[in-house]
N, C-alpha and C positions, 0 to 999 in steps of 0.2 A: 504332497501333504494335503489331506482332507480339511477344508476349512472348518468343518463341523467338530474337529478335534483340536483347535488352537484356541488357547485362553491368554489373556493379558491380565495383569495385576502389578501391584506395587505397594510398598510401604506398610507391610505387614508389622513391623518392629516387634516380632515375638520377643518376650521377656523384658521389654522396655517399660518400666514402670511410669515414668514421666509422660510418655505419649498418651496415656489414659486422660490426664489432665490437660496436656496441651491441645489435643485434638477432641477433647470432650467426648471420649468414647464411653459407652454405657456399661463399663465393667468395674467391678468391685476391686480386682487385682490382676496381676499379670496371669496368674494360673487360670482364672476365668477367661480373660481375653484369649490366651493361647488355645484353650480348649475350644471356644467357639469359632476362633479363626481356622483351626483344622477342620472342624465340623463343616463349616460353610465351603471351604475349599473342597473337600471330598465329596460333598453334596452334588457339586458341579463337574469336577475334573476326575476323569477316568485315568485307569493305571497307564494307558498308552498315549494318552492325550499329550500334546506339547504345550507347555506353560513358558510364557516369556514374563519373567518377573523383573520389573524395572526398578529395582533397587530398594535399600533399607530393609533387608530380609529380617534382621535380628539383632538385638542388643543383649547378649547373654554369652555364657561360655560355650565353647565349640562343643563340649560334651553334652550339655543340655540341648543345643541346637541339633545334634546329631539325633537325639531321640525324637525331636519333632519332625526332622526331615525324613526319618523312617516311617512315619505315620502319613506322610503326604503323598497323594497320588500324582502320577504324571511324570513326564521327563522335563525337568526344570532347567530353563536357560536363564542365567542371571546377568542382568546389566548392573553394573556396579553403581551403588549409590554412595552416599557418604557415611554409612554405618555398616561396613561389611568384614569386620575383622573376623568374626565368628563363621561367617559364610566361607570365607577365603580359607580358613582352617579345615573347612568340610568340602573343599573343592571337588572331591571325587563324586559326590552326590549330585552335582550338576552336570548337565551335558556339556556346558562351556560357561565360562565367566568372561565377560568383555565390558569395555567402558561404553560401547557404541555398536549398534548393529543395524544393518539394512536388511530387511526381510522381504521376500517376494511370495505372494500366496496365489496360487491358481484360483482364478474366480471369473466365472463367464461373464459376469456384469461389469467387470473392470475392463479399461481400455487394453486391447489386445489380450485380454483373458488373463491378466496378471495385475494383481494389486501390489504396490510397492509401499512399504511402511518403514519409516525411520523410528528406531527405538533408542531413547536416552533417558536417563533418570531425570534430567531437568528440562523444563520447557525451553522452547526455542521459538523466536519470531519467524525465522525463515530456516529451511533445512535443504538438503539435497532434493531437487526437483520439485520443490513446494510449488513453484509456479506453474507445474504441470499436473497438479491435483493430487500428488502423493500425500500420504497421511504421516502425522507425527504423533506418537503416543509417548506419554512422560509420567512421572510420579512426582515426589518430593514435596508438593505443595499442599497435599492433604485436603484438597478441595477448596483452598483458601484463594487460589488463583482464579479470578473471573473467567468463564469460558467466553472465547472469542467466537461468535456465531460466523464470522466471515473468514475463519481459519480452520483448516482440516487438521487441527491438533486437538488432543484430548487428554485429560488426566485420568488414568485408569487405577489410581490408588484405591485402596479397599475403603477409605473414608468417604469415597464418592458413590459406592455402590452397596451400602448396608453390609460391608465386610465380606462380600462375594467378588469372586473374579468375574471379569467380562469375557464373553465369548467373542470370537470373530464376528458372528452375527450381530451381537449386541453392538459392536463398534460401527459395523456397516450400517446399521439403522441411525445410530447417532450422527455419523458422518452424512447420511442422505439428508438429514434435516438442517444441516448447515447452509448458510447463505453465501458460500464461497463462490467467487467469480475469478476465473482465469485472467491474470493480468495480461497475458498475451492476447486473449480475445477482446478484453476491454480496450486495449490500445488500438486494435483493428477496426474498432466501430467508428 
């Protein structure tokens, strides 16, 4: 899998009227929000790119969601959030739907040439192999959870990136700016 074709995002809430006020999104209504979210998605994501959506895809009828899904580029993998009934009704449009996923990405800059990433809708304080420097990507908090610069975790929700998805490279840059220290190394000092 080419790292340049991997994208992460979360919390689109297509069709969810209340999210506009709740997250102070700059849209007049859900139609305007949906159109802008589709536009920004497709500006970045190509038809064969891999998209890992970390939950809360939509709050609308499955029929309306199908018409949105038909317009979105990419091969979408969905981590279930707490608002997925319409997405579950459209399961055939997703590569898979899971509660949790551990992703390995080939990356020559990573330890042994592989980056291990834990994907979940919710933020965790610790996760599988976190003490070895693995990454954790999440959504759900709409940018309201303060970022911990000492933790290799990050909120990939659209509310944190001007309604655009994050590329693998975007995440790599963010993680390189963190002040994470291996607890194993710190014990050995």
